[in-house]
N, C-alpha and C positions, 0 to 999 in steps of 0.2 A: 504494500500500500504506500503510495507516495505521500510524503509529508509536505505541508505547506511551506514554500520557500519564503513567503512573506515579503514581497516587494523587491526581490533581487532583480537588478536590471539585466538587459539582454547581454551586455559584455560579460557580466558575472556568470550568467547562465552558461554562456559559451565556455567560460573558464571551468565551470563545474563539469560540463560534458567532456572537456579536454582532460580534466583530472580523472574522470571515470576511465577513459581510454588509457591514460598513462598508467593507472594502477593495474589494469589488466595486462598491459605490456610488461610491467614490473613483475607481476606474478607468473607470467609465462616463461620468464628467464631467457636463456640463450636459444631455446627451441622456437620461441616466437609464437605468434597467434595471427590468424587470418582476419581480414576485414569483415568477412561474413560472421565469424565467431564474435568479433567485437560488437557487431550490430546486434546479434542474438543476445549477448550477455548484458548489453547496456540498455536495450530497448530503443536505441537510436535507429534512424533510417540508414540504409547503406550509403545514401548520398551524404548524410551528415558525417558518417564515419570517414568517408573518403575525403571530405574537406578537412576534418580534424587531422587525419593522418598525413595529409599533404602538408599541412602547416607544421606538424611535428617533424617531418622529414626535412622540410626547408630550414627549420631551426636547428637541425642536427640532433634532435632528441630521439628520433626513431630512425631505423634503417631496415632494409630488407634482410631477412634471415634465411632466404631460400624459398623453395616451393614445396607444396604438399599436395599429394593426390587428392582429387575430389571425386564425389560420386556422380560421374557424368560431367562432360565439359572439360575445359582446360584446367591444369593444376592451379591451385590457389597460391598467391604470393603471401608469405607470412612475414610479419614485422616483429621487431624486437626493440626494446629500450636500448639506448646508447648510454651506458653508465658514466662514461667519461665526459658527457656533455655538460655536466654541472657538478658542483661539489658543495658540501656543507661542513661547517666547523662545529665540533662538540667540545664543550669545556666542562670538566668536572672540577669544581672548586671545593676541595675537601678541607678539613680543619688543619691538616698538616702537609698537604700535597696538592699540586696543580697538574692536571692532565689535559692536554690539548690535542685533539684528534681531528684529522681530515677524512671525510668519507666521500665516495662518489655518489652519483644520483640514486643508485640502488641501495645506498647505506653501507656499502662495504668499506672498511677502513683502508686508507692508502698511505697515511703518514701519521706520525705521533711524536709528541714531545712531552717530557715529564720533568718536574723539578720539585724539590722540597718547598714548602710554603707554610707560613704561620698566619692563619686566618685572624689571629688576634693582633696582628701588626696594624690593622686598620684598613679602611676602604681604600685610601689613597695608594699606599704601597702595594696592596694586593691587586688592585685594578691596574696599576702600572705593570705588574708582572704578567697579568692576563694579556694586556695589550701587547707587551713585548713578545710573549710566546706565540700569540696568534699571528702577529706580523712575521715573526721568524719562521713559523710553520709554513705560511703561504709563500714566503720568499724562498725557502728551501725547495718546496715542491715545484715552484715555478722556475727555479734557477735564478732567483733574484727578483726584486721589485716589491713584494708584499702586497697585501690586499688593499682594495679601495681605489686603485689607480685606474680611473675610468669606469664606465658602467654601461649596461645595455639591458633593455627590457626584453625578457623572453617569455616568462609565464608567471602565474601567481604564486606567491609564497608569503607566509606570515599569518594567513587566516583572518577572520573577521575581528579577532581581538588583538592581533599583532601588527607590527609595522607593515606597511604596504597594502594590506587588504587583499581580498580575493581578486586575482587577475591583474594586479598592478605592481608586483614586486620588481625591484631593480636588482640586478646581479652585479656585484662588484667584480672587477677583473684583476687578476694578479699580473705580475710583470710580463709573462708570456701569454696572457689571455685566458688563464683558468677562470671559468665562471664560478663565482661563489654566491650561493643563495643567501647565506646569512650565518649567524652564529647562535647556537643554542647554549645556554649556560645553566648548569645544574649545581645547586649548592644546598647545604643543610637548611631545613625549615625550622620553624614555620616561615612562610613568606606569602606575599600577595602576587599570585601569578599574573593577574590581569594588569595590575599597576606596575609590575616589574620591580618590586621593592621587597627586601627581606623584612621579616618580623624580628622578634626577640630570639635570635638563634641561641640555643642553650650554650652557655659559657662565653658567648660573644655578643652581649646586648648592644654594643656600640654600632652594630650593623643595622639596627632597627630603623626603618624608614629611609635608608640610603637609596638613591635612584640608580641602582646598579644597571638595569637594562638601558635606561636613557643615556647614562654616562658612557657606557661601553659603545653604544651605537654612535655617539658623537665622536668618540676616540677612533673607532675603527672605520667609520663611514659605511657600515653594513647594518642591515636589520638584525636585531638581537631579540631573542626570546628567553625569559628567565623562568625557571621552574625548580621545584624541589628535586634533589638527587633521586629519591625513590620514584617519584612520578615519571621522571625522564627515563629511567631504566625500564619501568613498567610499560611505557609507551613503546619503546623499542622492541620489547619482548612481545607485546600485543600485535605488532605488525609483522611478526615472523610467520611464515607459512605454517599452518597447523596449530597455531596458538589456541589455547582454551578460551572459551568465551568469558569466563570469570576466573580470576586468580588473584593471589596476593604475592607481591614480590617483597620479601622481608630481608632488609639489608642491615647487616651487622658489621660495622667497620669501626670508624672513630666515634660513631653514634649508632643509634638504632631507629629505624623507621620502616614504613611499609608503603609501597605503591599499590593501589587497588584498581583492578579492572573488573567492571561489572557489565554484562551484556555487550562485551566487546569495546567498551569505552572507559577511559580513565575516570575514576571518581575523585573529584577534587573537593566537592562541597561548595555551598553558596559563597563562602569566603575563601575558597581554595586552600583550606587548612586541614582537609581530611588526611588520614594516614599517619597521624602522630602516635604510632603504636608504642614508641619508646617511653612515652609519658603516660602510659596506662598504669594506674596504681595496682600492684599485685601483693603488696605487703604494707598494711596500714601503719605499722610501727617501724618500717624499714629505714634505711639510711637516707639522708637528704640527697636531693637531686639538684642539679644546676638550674632546673626549670622553676624551682621554688617548692616543689612537692616532695613527698617522701615515699620510699618504696617503689619507685618507678622501675619498669621493666628494663629500661636502658641502664640505669645505675646498677641494678643487680647483675645484669648480664656482663657489663664491662668490668665490674669488680671481679666476677668469677674468671673472666678471661685474663685479667691482670694477675690473678693468683695462679694461673696455669691450670685452672679447673675447667677445661673445655667441655667435658661431659656434663658438668653441673650447669655451665652456661647454656648448653644445648637444651637441657630440661627446662630451664627458665624460659628460654625462647619458645619451647614447645607449649608452655602455658599461654603465652601471647598468641601463638598461632592457633591454638584451640579456641581461644576467644573469638578470633576472626572467623574461623570456620563456622562456629555456632551462630555468630551474629549475621554473617553474610551468605552462608551456604555456598561458598565458592567451590570451584571444580578442582583447584590445585593450589598448593603452597610451594613457592619457589624461593630458595634461600640464596643469598649472595653477599658480597662484601668481603673485605680483607680478612676479617676474623674467621668467617665461615670457610673461605678458601684455604686457610692455613690448616684446616682439618675437616674437609668436606664430609667425609663419611661419618665422623663423630657427630657433627651437627645434624646431618640428615637422619641418622639412626636415632639420635636423641629426641628430635622433634617428632619423628614418626612413632616412637615408643609412647610418647605422651598422648598423641592423638589416638593410637590404638587402645591404650589403657582407658580412654574415655569413650570407646565405642565409635570413634570417628574414622572413617575409611578414606578420607581425602588423601590423594597421592602427594608425596613430598619429593621435590627435586632440587637440584643445585644448579645455579647458573654459573658455568665454569669460567666464563670470560671475566678477566680482571677489570676490563674497561667497559663493562656493560652500562655504567652510568654515562660515560663520555659518549658512547655510541648512541645511547638513548637521547642525549642532549642534542646530537646532530639531527635526530629525527624530529625534534621540536621544530626545526626549520624545514625538514624534508616532507613531513607528513601532510601539510596543506597542499603541496604540489600534487599529491595523489588523492586529493579529496578527503583526506583524513585529518580534519582540523583537530588540534590537540585536545579538544573536549569531546569529540565525537569521532569514532573510528568507523568500523564496518557498518555499511548500510547508512551512509551519511544522511541521505535524503530519501531513504527507503529504496534506493537503487534505481528508481525510474526517473529519467530526466523530464524536465518541464518543457524545454525548448527542443523541438525535433527537426529543425530545419537543417 
């Protein structure tokens, strides 16, 4: 059933239809997909699909991937996405480390830089470091130059809540012409995703209200999207082929939080503060937490990790995971983060044992990629290109286009 688009203008609708086609090209991989299949799966007319794919080929975003036998008539030409046509930057701003990663249009990492960082040094020095590393990454990948030197409009990125809007994004070009859609920044929460400003980050209250998104956009000359680290990781995971419709990504690193995906879409909440799992009270008379509470899941887990009691930390984490399963009835629990990856089997087994003991059969898995947050941050910029705005993923408008020309 088609949902109401609510006054979206014709250029925006065309961008939406283009996004539908691009997403199918992305999902088809190197094998490609025919125009007829694109028309059947989008509900667009063959003429509309031909116009869209002609524009994509002219812009270098799609290319022929060979021919495929058809049932009667001449073989069908199949098309594929050109991943090298554009890139996105993902930034993971952790409490003690900065990771900057460049992906291609399909979300595959192509370059990475990492350095120690003290989030407590303050916004000025930290954003200086982010700016330096992003420019350095783009300069290295391009062979010199750095981002923001020149621009060209190709397709929409940024989404309705982000810079540029649907169908109007500008791509900054690096020294040799690498098209960069923008920069996604993921950092500890809480934060206001829509406004692009952090809240009172546990242990670092000086970040509250700082215009991180707008300042970085000014410095870099590129669109910037800011979100919580756990939300970014969950977004990237949700866009993988075969991803479950609902899951919790539970991240235990320098802090503890959860990225929630329900019905194929990230759950941020009305004030974009959902997922603060680490500050769920599980021991009323427990130790004080940096958030101002006592007995928080994060404080107990990190203390157990610091004592070398990983099995104990896993059981504590299992209590939080069980609460999520009971509350949200999710399909899967995915564990990630530096602390988990130091002993993945210990944490997976510990969380699974707690769930099983409570009669909960929800599968537990581990996200093995160390840089899942940085990759997800890049998807904050990439997702709108494929019609998956960061608040709404699969079935963005019910799958049926409004404009069929």
